[in-house]
C-alpha positions in Angstrom: -16.3 -0.1 -14.9 -15.0 -3.3 -14.5 -16.8 -5.9 -12.0 -13.5 -8.1 -11.5 -13.8 -7.5 -8.1 -17.6 -7.5 -7.5 -18.7 -8.6 -4.3 -15.2 -8.1 -2.7 -14.3 -6.0 0.3 -10.9 -4.0 0.4 -9.2 -2.2 3.2 -6.4 0.2 1.9 -4.3 1.7 4.8 -3.2 5.2 4.4 -5.9 5.7 1.3 -6.7 9.3 2.0 -4.4 10.9 -0.5 -1.7 10.0 -3.0 -1.0 6.4 -4.1 -3.3 5.1 -1.4 -6.2 7.1 -2.5 -5.9 6.1 -6.2 -5.7 2.4 -5.3 -8.8 2.7 -3.1 -10.7 4.4 -6.1 -9.4 1.9 -8.7 -10.4 -1.0 -6.5 -14.0 0.7 -6.5 -14.1 1.0 -10.1 -13.1 -2.7 -10.3 -16.3 -3.5 -7.9 -15.2 -3.9 -4.7 -16.5 -2.1 -1.7 -13.4 -0.2 0.0 -12.8 0.8 3.6 -9.7 3.2 4.0 -7.5 4.5 6.8 -6.3 7.9 7.1 -4.0 9.6 9.9 -4.9 13.2 10.1 -7.1 15.0 6.8 -10.8 13.8 7.5 -12.0 16.2 4.7 -9.6 14.5 2.0 -10.2 11.1 3.4 -14.2 11.8 2.9 -13.4 13.2 -0.4 -12.1 9.8 -1.3 -15.0 8.0 0.1 -17.4 10.3 -1.9 -15.8 9.1 -5.1 -16.1 5.6 -4.3 -19.5 6.2 -3.6 -19.9 8.1 -7.0 -19.1 4.6 -8.8 -21.8 2.7 -6.6 -19.9 1.2 -4.3 -20.0 1.4 -0.3 -17.1 2.9 1.4 -15.9 4.0 4.9 -12.9 6.0 6.4 -11.3 5.5 9.3 -8.9 7.6 11.5 -6.0 5.1 12.5 -2.6 5.6 13.9 -0.8 2.8 12.0 1.9 3.1 14.9 -0.6 1.5 17.5 -1.0 -2.2 16.8 -4.6 -2.4 18.7 -5.7 0.4 16.2 -4.7 -1.3 13.4 -6.4 -4.6 14.4 -9.6 -2.6 15.3 -9.6 -1.2 11.8 -9.7 -4.7 10.4 -12.5 -5.9 12.6 -14.7 -2.5 12.0 -14.2 -3.4 8.3 -15.7 -6.9 8.6 -18.4 -5.8 11.1 -19.5 -2.8 8.9 -18.9 -4.3 5.5 -19.5 -8.1 6.2 -16.2 -9.6 5.0 -12.6 -8.8 4.0 -10.9 -10.1 0.8 -8.1 -7.6 -0.1 -5.7 -5.9 2.2 -3.5 -3.2 0.8 -0.7 -2.1 3.3 0.2 1.3 1.9 0.4 3.6 5.0 3.8 4.6 5.7 6.4 6.6 7.4 9.0 8.6 5.3 11.8 9.6 7.7 15.1 10.4 6.2 18.5 12.0 7.3 22.0 11.4 7.8 22.7 8.0 9.9 24.3 9.7 12.9 21.3 12.5 13.1 18.3 9.9 12.9 17.1 9.3 16.5 15.8 6.4 18.1 12.5 7.6 18.2 12.6 8.2 14.3 14.0 4.5 14.0 10.8 3.3 16.2 8.0 5.3 14.4 9.5 4.1 11.1 9.7 0.5 12.0 6.1 0.7 13.7 4.5 2.0 10.7 6.4 0.3 7.6 7.1 -2.8 9.4 5.1 -3.7 12.2 1.6 -2.5 11.1 1.7 -4.5 7.8 2.5 -7.5 9.9 -0.3 -6.9 12.3 -2.7 -5.9 9.6 -1.9 -9.2 7.8 -2.2 -11.1 11.0 -5.6 -9.9 11.8 -7.0 -9.9 8.0 -6.0 -13.4 7.1 -8.6 -14.4 10.2 -11.2 -13.2 7.9 -9.8 -14.2 4.4 -11.2 -16.9 2.4 -9.7 -18.7 -0.4 -8.8 -15.9 -3.1 -7.9 -13.5 -0.3 -5.2 -11.1 -1.3 -2.3 -9.1 1.0 -0.6 -6.6 -1.3 2.0 -4.8 0.3 3.5 -1.2 -1.1 7.1 -0.8 -0.6 9.5 1.3 -2.4 12.1 1.2 -5.1 14.4 2.4 -2.2 14.5 -1.1 -1.1 16.5 -2.5 -4.2 18.5 0.9 -5.3 19.6 3.4 -3.0 21.1 6.3 -5.3 20.8 9.1 -2.5 22.0 9.5 0.9 19.7 9.9 3.9 17.6 6.9 3.1 19.2 4.2 5.2 16.2 4.0 7.8 13.7 4.1 5.0 15.1 1.8 2.7 15.8 -0.9 5.9 12.2 -0.8 6.7 10.8 -1.4 3.1 13.4 -3.9 2.4 11.8 -6.0 5.3 8.7 -6.2 3.4 10.5 -8.3 0.7 11.0 -11.3 3.3 7.5 -10.7 5.0 6.0 -11.0 1.5 7.5 -14.2 0.5 7.3 -15.8 3.9 3.4 -15.0 4.0 3.0 -16.1 0.6 4.6 -19.4 1.3 2.6 -19.8 4.5 -0.9 -18.9 3.0 -0.6 -20.7 -0.4 -2.2 -23.6 0.8 -5.3 -21.4 1.7 -5.3 -20.0 -1.7 -4.6 -16.5 -0.1 -1.7 -14.6 -2.4 0.6 -12.2 -0.7 2.5 -9.8 -3.0 4.7 -6.6 -2.8 4.5 -3.5 -5.3 7.6 -1.3 -5.0 6.6 2.1 -6.8 9.3 4.4 -7.9 8.9 8.0 -8.1 5.5 9.0 -8.4 3.8 12.3 -8.8 2.2 13.1 -5.5 1.9 16.0 -3.2 5.0 14.6 -1.2 6.9 14.2 -4.1 5.5 16.3 -7.1 6.9 15.5 -10.6 7.7 19.3 -10.8 9.7 19.4 -7.7 13.2 20.6 -7.3 14.9 17.0 -7.7 12.7 15.6 -10.3 15.0 16.1 -13.2 17.8 14.1 -11.3 15.2 11.3 -10.4 14.1 11.1 -13.8 17.6 10.8 -14.8 18.0 7.3 -13.2 14.8 5.8 -14.9 14.7 4.2 -18.1 11.4 5.9 -19.2 12.6 9.3 -18.0 9.5 10.5 -16.0 7.5 10.1 -12.9 4.5 7.6 -12.6 1.3 8.5 -11.9 -0.6 7.4 -8.8 -3.1 5.5 -11.4 0.1 3.6 -12.6 0.7 1.8 -9.1 -3.1 1.4 -8.6 -3.4 -0.3 -12.1 -0.7 -3.0 -10.8 -2.5 -3.4 -7.2 -5.7 -3.9 -8.9 -4.3 -6.6 -11.3 -3.2 -8.5 -8.4 -6.0 -8.2 -6.7 -8.2 -9.5 -9.2 -8.5 -12.8 -11.3 -5.5 -12.3 -13.5 -3.4 -12.3 -10.0 -4.4 -15.8 -8.7 -1.2 -17.5 -9.7 1.1 -14.9 -8.6 2.5 -14.8 -5.0 5.5 -14.1 -3.1 6.3 -11.8 -6.0 7.8 -8.2 -6.1 6.5 -5.9 -8.8 8.5 -2.8 -9.7 6.6 0.0 -10.8 9.5 2.2 -10.9 9.9 3.2 -15.0 13.1 1.2 -14.9 14.7 2.8 -11.9 15.9 -0.5 -10.7 17.3 -2.0 -14.1 
């Protein structure tokens, strides 16, 4: 156990599984109390909460539709109300809708933008009202924002590229308040949605320099560093955790 985040409170959106769950647990292991949002699977989210409590930290799970701005703001306010403060926001919840350009519907466009673009903006807007000096906003993007090697990623890549501009602009705006804002772009990561032994894994591995998928804990370690004392002089930055996919 590392106490680098002792006394801090973190909110991880989409923290019920995959990268989000790994981030939530790592922040707890570093000393933070952690709130997480999930969309559907209460049992799985409760399992993450149990793991956080097992390392001696407070935890709550909230069922939130990230496409609903009011629900996102409500989640932020609930964290402050129940855990007393908010120091770290990790915008991890995402929509992953793929398809040929001419087949993507307007509804799919609106859903993707609502979850991947509007929700991080709204969450950050709500969170910084409560943050003190030393606060952290960490957005989770995608290597697809920097390198598109497969067809069908136009909508998803567009939405994640938007986070680069948001991160830079907020980093500049909030710097005077000693709040940092950074972007972590994971590459292929071994999760339920994209398993390291999946049908396209060999092709994906071939695009990386290291030749294999990341573990969720690899992404979580980077987030934890940016959230901790070591990240105090890093802001507006994009950190690629992608095994060299974008080099």
